[in-house]
C-alpha positions in Angstrom: -6.8 6.4 -3.9 -3.8 8.1 -5.5 -2.7 11.3 -3.8 -0.3 13.6 -5.5 0.8 16.2 -2.9 3.2 19.1 -2.8 6.9 18.6 -2.6 8.3 17.9 0.9 11.8 18.7 1.9 11.6 15.7 4.2 11.8 13.3 1.3 15.6 13.9 0.9 16.2 12.9 4.5 13.8 10.0 4.2 15.9 8.7 1.3 19.1 9.0 3.4 17.5 7.0 6.2 16.2 4.3 3.8 19.5 4.0 2.0 21.5 3.2 5.2 20.2 -0.4 5.8 20.5 -1.1 2.1 24.1 0.0 2.1 24.9 -2.0 5.3 23.2 -5.1 3.8 24.7 -5.1 0.4 28.1 -3.4 1.0 30.2 -3.1 -2.1 27.7 -5.1 -4.1 25.7 -1.8 -4.2 27.8 0.2 -6.7 25.7 3.3 -6.0 22.4 4.1 -4.3 20.5 7.0 -5.7 17.3 8.9 -4.9 15.2 8.8 -8.1 11.7 9.5 -9.2 9.5 12.5 -8.5 10.4 12.8 -4.8 14.0 13.4 -5.8 13.2 16.6 -7.7 13.0 19.7 -5.5 9.7 21.4 -5.9 8.0 18.6 -7.8 4.6 17.4 -6.6 4.6 13.6 -6.0 3.0 10.7 -4.3 4.5 10.2 -0.8 6.5 7.2 -1.8 10.3 7.4 -2.1 11.9 5.8 -5.1 15.4 4.5 -4.7 17.7 3.0 -7.4 20.4 0.5 -6.4 23.0 -0.1 -9.1 24.6 -3.5 -9.1 26.8 -5.6 -11.4 24.3 -8.4 -11.5 20.7 -8.5 -10.3 21.6 -11.5 -8.1 23.8 -9.2 -6.1 20.7 -7.8 -4.4 19.7 -11.2 -2.9 20.9 -10.2 0.5 17.9 -7.8 0.9 15.5 -10.8 1.1 17.2 -12.2 4.2 16.9 -8.8 5.9 13.1 -8.7 5.6 12.9 -6.6 2.4 9.8 -7.7 0.5 10.4 -8.5 -3.2 7.8 -7.4 -5.7 6.9 -9.5 -8.8 7.8 -6.7 -11.2 10.8 -8.0 -13.3 11.1 -5.6 -16.1 10.7 -1.9 -16.9 8.5 -0.7 -19.7 10.4 -1.0 -23.0 10.0 2.4 -24.9 8.7 2.1 -28.4 11.5 1.8 -30.9 14.0 0.6 -28.3 16.6 -1.8 -29.6 18.8 -4.3 -27.9 18.3 -7.2 -25.5 15.3 -7.7 -23.2 17.9 -7.9 -20.5 18.5 -4.2 -20.9 15.1 -3.6 -19.2 15.2 -6.2 -16.5 15.2 -5.2 -12.8 14.2 -6.3 -9.3 11.9 -4.3 -7.1 11.8 -4.4 -3.3 9.8 -2.7 -0.6 11.1 -2.1 3.0 10.2 -4.5 5.7 6.6 -4.4 6.9 5.8 -1.4 9.1 8.5 0.9 7.7 8.2 4.0 5.6 6.8 3.3 2.1 9.4 3.1 -0.7 10.1 1.4 -3.9 13.7 0.1 -4.3 14.6 -0.5 -7.9 17.6 -2.7 -8.5 19.2 -2.3 -11.9 22.4 -3.4 -13.5 25.1 -0.9 -14.1 25.2 0.6 -17.6 21.9 -0.8 -18.8 19.5 1.6 -20.5 16.9 1.4 -17.7 19.6 2.2 -15.1 20.8 5.2 -17.0 17.3 6.4 -17.9 16.2 6.8 -14.2 19.2 9.1 -13.5 18.9 11.1 -16.8 15.1 11.6 -16.3 15.7 12.8 -12.7 18.5 15.2 -13.7 16.6 16.6 -16.7 13.6 17.5 -14.4 16.0 19.0 -11.9 17.5 21.2 -14.6 14.3 22.2 -16.4 11.6 23.5 -13.9 9.1 24.1 -16.6 9.2 20.6 -17.8 9.0 19.4 -14.2 5.8 21.5 -13.6 4.3 20.1 -16.8 5.0 16.6 -15.6 3.5 17.4 -12.2 0.3 18.7 -13.9 0.1 15.4 -15.9 0.3 13.4 -12.7 -2.4 15.6 -11.0 -4.8 14.9 -13.9 -4.1 11.2 -13.8 -4.6 11.2 -10.1 -8.0 12.9 -10.5 -9.2 9.7 -12.3 -8.6 7.8 -9.0 -9.8 10.5 -6.6 -12.8 8.3 -5.5 -11.7 4.8 -4.4 -14.9 3.4 -6.0 -14.2 4.9 -9.4 -12.7 3.1 -12.3 -9.8 4.3 -14.2 -8.3 3.3 -17.5 -4.9 1.7 -16.8 -2.1 -0.1 -18.5 -2.1 -3.0 -16.2 0.1 -5.9 -17.4 -1.5 -8.2 -15.0 -4.9 -8.3 -16.7 -5.6 -9.5 -20.3 -8.6 -10.2 -22.6 -9.5 -13.8 -23.6 -12.3 -14.9 -26.0 -13.5 -18.5 -26.2 -14.8 -20.4 -29.3 -16.6 -23.7 -29.9 -15.5 -26.5 -32.2 -16.9 -24.6 -35.2 -14.8 -21.6 -34.2 -17.9 -19.7 -33.3 -17.5 -17.1 -30.5 -19.0 -18.3 -27.2 -18.0 -15.8 -24.5 -15.2 -13.5 -23.3 -13.5 -13.3 -20.0 -10.4 -11.7 -18.4 -7.4 -13.2 -16.8 -3.7 -13.0 -16.1 -0.5 -14.4 -17.5 1.5 -16.0 -14.6 4.2 -17.3 -16.9 5.1 -17.0 -20.5 2.9 -20.1 -21.2 0.2 -20.1 -18.5 -2.9 -17.9 -18.3 -5.0 -17.8 -15.1 -8.7 -17.2 -15.2 -12.0 -18.4 -13.7 -13.2 -22.0 -13.9 -16.6 -21.0 -15.3 -14.7 -19.4 -18.2 -12.9 -22.7 -19.1 -15.8 -25.0 -18.1 -16.5 -27.5 -20.9 -20.3 -26.9 -20.6 -19.8 -23.5 -22.2 -19.0 -25.4 -25.4 -15.6 -23.7 -25.6 -12.8 -25.8 -27.1 -10.1 -23.1 -27.7 -9.3 -19.5 -27.1 -7.6 -16.3 -28.5 -6.0 -13.7 -26.3 -5.2 -10.0 -26.6 -2.9 -7.9 -24.4 -3.6 -4.3 -25.6 -5.1 -1.8 -23.1 -7.9 -1.1 -25.6 -8.0 -4.6 -27.1 -11.7 -4.7 -27.9 -12.3 -1.0 -28.7 -13.6 -0.5 -32.2 -15.3 -3.9 -32.5 -18.7 -3.5 -34.1 -21.0 -6.3 -32.9 -23.7 -5.4 -35.5 -21.5 -5.6 -38.6 -19.0 -7.9 -37.1 -16.1 -5.6 -38.0 -13.2 -6.5 -35.7 -11.3 -4.1 -33.5 -7.9 -2.9 -34.8 -6.4 -5.4 -32.4 -8.2 -8.2 -34.3 -10.7 -8.9 -31.5 -12.6 -11.1 -31.6 -11.6 -12.6 -34.9 -7.8 -12.9 -35.0 -4.8 -13.1 -32.7 -1.6 -14.9 -32.9 -1.9 -15.8 -29.2 -4.0 -18.9 -29.1 -4.8 -21.9 -26.9 -6.4 -25.3 -27.4 -5.6 -26.4 -23.8 -8.3 -25.3 -21.4 -8.4 -26.6 -17.8 -11.0 -26.3 -15.0 -10.2 -26.8 -11.3 -13.6 -28.4 -10.8 -16.2 -25.7 -11.3 -19.6 -27.2 -12.0 -22.4 -24.6 -11.9 -21.5 -23.5 -8.4 -21.9 -27.0 -6.9 -20.3 -27.3 -3.5 -20.8 -23.7 -2.7 -19.0 -21.8 -1.3 -16.2 -23.9 -2.5 -17.0 -23.5 -6.1 -13.5 -24.3 -7.4 -13.9 -21.4 -9.7 -10.3 -21.4 -11.2 -9.3 -22.1 -14.7 -6.1 -22.3 -16.7 -5.3 -21.7 -20.3 -2.0 -23.1 -21.6 -0.8 -21.1 -24.7 0.0 -22.9 -27.9 3.3 -21.1 -27.9 5.0 -18.8 -25.3 3.9 -15.2 -25.4 7.5 -14.3 -26.0 7.3 -15.9 -29.5 4.2 -13.9 -30.5 3.6 -10.4 -32.0 2.2 -9.2 -28.7 5.4 -10.0 -26.7 6.3 -6.4 -26.3 3.0 -5.7 -24.6 3.8 -8.0 -21.7 6.4 -6.5 -19.4 5.8 -8.7 -16.3 3.7 -11.6 -15.1 1.2 -11.8 -12.3 2.5 -13.3 -9.1 0.5 -15.6 -6.8 0.0 -14.7 -3.1 1.4 -17.4 -0.9 -1.0 -19.9 0.7 -3.0 -18.3 3.6 -1.9 -14.8 2.8 -5.5 -13.4 3.2 -6.1 -15.1 6.5 -4.5 -12.4 8.6 -7.2 -10.0 7.5 -10.0 -12.3 8.6 -9.8 -11.2 12.3 -10.7 -7.7 11.4 -14.3 -6.5 10.9 -15.8 -4.2 8.4 -14.1 -2.5 5.5 -10.4 -2.4 5.8 -7.7 0.2 5.2 -5.9 -2.3 3.0 -7.2 -2.0 -0.6 -7.4 -4.4 -3.5 -7.4 -3.7 -7.2 -9.9 -5.5 -9.5 -9.1 -5.4 -13.2 -10.9 -6.7 -16.3 -12.4 -6.1 -19.8 -16.0 -6.5 -18.8 -19.1 -4.3 -19.0 -18.5 -0.6 -18.4 -22.1 0.1 -17.3 -25.0 -2.3 -16.6 -28.4 -1.2 -15.4 -32.1 -1.7 -16.3 -31.9 1.1 -18.9 -28.7 0.4 -20.8 -25.5 -1.6 -21.1 -22.2 -0.1 -22.2 -19.1 -2.2 -23.0 -15.9 -0.4 -23.9 -14.0 -3.7 -24.1 -11.0 -2.1 -22.7 -9.0 -2.8 -19.6 -10.4 -1.0 -16.5 -9.5 -1.0 -12.9 -11.4 -0.6 -9.6 -10.1 0.0 -6.1 -12.1 -2.2 -3.7 -12.1 -2.8 0.0 -12.4 -6.0 2.0 -15.9 -6.7 3.4 -15.8 -10.3 4.6 -13.7 -13.5 4.7 -15.7 -15.6 7.2 -19.3 -15.5 6.2 -21.4 -18.4 4.8 -20.7 -17.0 1.3 -16.9 -17.0 1.8 -15.8 -19.6 4.4 -12.1 -19.4 3.4 -12.8 -20.0 -0.3 -14.0 -16.6 -1.4 -13.3 -13.0 -0.6 -16.2 -10.5 -0.4 -15.4 -6.9 -1.5 -17.1 -3.6 -2.1 -18.1 -3.9 -5.8 -19.8 -0.6 -6.5 -17.3 1.5 -8.6 -20.0 3.8 -9.9 -19.5 6.9 -12.0 -20.5 5.2 -15.2 -17.8 2.6 -15.4 -17.8 -1.1 -14.7 -15.1 -3.6 -13.9 -16.5 -6.3 -11.7 -19.3 -7.2 -14.1 -20.0 -9.4 -17.1 -16.7 -10.1 -19.0 -14.6 -9.4 -15.9 -14.9 -13.0 -14.8 -11.4 -14.5 -14.2 -9.8 -11.1 -14.0 -7.3 -10.7 -11.1 -7.9 -9.3 -7.7 -4.5 -7.7 -6.9 -3.2 -6.9 -3.4 -3.1 -3.1 -3.0 -1.3 -1.7 -6.1 0.9 -4.7 -6.7 0.9 -7.4 -9.4 0.2 -10.1 -6.7 -3.0 -12.0 -7.4 -4.9 -13.1 -4.4 -8.2 -14.1 -6.1 -10.0 -14.3 -9.5 -13.3 -12.6 -10.2 -16.0 -15.1 -9.6 -19.6 -13.9 -9.0 -21.9 -11.1 -7.7 -25.3 -11.0 -6.1 -26.7 -8.2 -8.3 -27.4 -8.5 -12.0 -26.6 -4.8 -12.4 -23.1 -5.3 -10.9 -23.7 -3.2 -7.8 -23.4 -3.9 -4.1 -20.7 -6.5 -3.3 -18.8 -9.0 -5.4 -17.0 -12.2 -4.6 -13.6 -13.5 -5.8 -12.4 -17.1 -5.6 -9.2 -17.2 -3.5 -5.9 -18.2 -5.2 -4.0 -18.2 -1.9 -5.2 -21.7 -1.1 -2.7 -24.5 -1.0 -5.1 -26.9 -2.7 -5.5 -24.5 -5.6 -1.8 -23.9 -6.1 -1.1 -27.7 -5.8 -3.6 -28.2 -8.7 -2.0 -25.5 -10.8 1.4 -27.1 -10.2 0.1 -30.5 -11.1 -1.6 -29.2 -14.2 1.4 -27.2 -15.6 4.2 -29.4 -14.4 7.1 -28.8 -12.0 9.3 -27.2 -14.6 6.7 -24.5 -15.6 5.7 -24.1 -11.9 9.3 -23.1 -11.3 8.6 -19.9 -13.3 5.6 -18.9 -11.2 6.3 -16.2 -8.6 4.9 -16.8 -5.1 4.8 -13.7 -2.9 4.3 -13.3 0.8 2.0 -10.3 1.6 
C-alpha cells in the first residue's frame, strides 16, 4: 500500500540524523550529502521515506557503506529522459538503505557533475521555489497512490523487472506467452513450464514496453504497435529448463527456466527501455519468514503480462504489465516445503496479474527489484484464492543458473541479502 501523507517538519531532522553515519563512514569521499525528493520540499505531501543524495567522485567511493551494514539495492541506473544525449554512465548510480531496523530511507549515490546528480538538486530547488508546481506534483502523486489504496488491487506500473516473452515452434507459429525478468544484459529468467520442450517452443521474442501487447487484435492478427506477437529485435533460440516435467516431483517442480538472448539487450532497439536488471535474493533469504504464522506485514510484489480478468463469464487480457501487492501465507505446508512460497493471489477489482500469461513473472521482495521467486501455479482456474511461486532463493537453483550461463555471465548477476 502506498500512502502519500501531509508534509512533516520532522523529515528535516530525520535527514540530519540519517546523514550523520553516512558522513562518519565516508568522510571526505562524500563531497556533499543533500536532502532530496519530496520530503525535502516544505509543505509537499509525500511518502514517509526520506531520500538522500550522496555526491561522490566515483561510485566506488561509497563502498564503505556496505561494511557498516547499509543494504545495497539492485537499482543501478536512473531513468534516462526521452531525448537525453550523452553516455549511459551519466545516469548510473548506487542505491542503499539504512541497516535493518532503522528509519526507512533511500540513499542515492551519484557522481559529481553527472546529469542525474544535478537533476535531483534542480528538481528539489524548483519545487521549493514554485509552490503551485509543488502542489500540482503532490496531486499527481495522490492520484497515483489511489491506484494502490487496496493492497489486493493491481496497478499499471513501469516496472523494469518484468518483461513479456512469446514462444514459437519450429515453423515460427506462436505457442504461448509468459512473463519474466532480465537478470543480466543476456539472461532472462522465467518459469520452467514456459521453456519446457513439450510445449513445442524452439525460440522466443521479447518486448519491454509497459503496454507491449496493447493493440494486438487476435481476430485479424494485426500486431500491437510494439510488434507483439509478430516482430521484435530481441530474440532467443536458447531455451533452458531446470527440470520441470508436468509438475513431477511435486512440490519440488523445478519450475525455473532461462532464455539466453541472441544478442545483449544493450545492442537492440529496446535498450533504452531497460534501466536496471532484476537481482536474485541470496540463498535462504525467505527462510526467516517461515517461523511466522498467517499473513505477514512484509509484502511482496507480483508482476506480469497475464490475463487481466478471468471468470466463468468473461476473460479480459490487456497484455500490459500489471502489478499486485501480495502477502505471505505459507512456506512450510505440503504444497511448499521449502520449494514454493504461497501468497494471497486475489487482487480483485477487475484486474489480474497472477493468472494465465503471468507464468515466470517475478515475485519481488517488498517494493524492490529483488526476485525471490517466479510465478508457477494456482489452485483456482479463475485466478482467485492463493497462488504459488517457485523459490529462486535456493542454492541448487542458483548453482544451476550459474552452470547454465557460465561463470563470466554469473559475475554480472546481482545477489542481494534481504
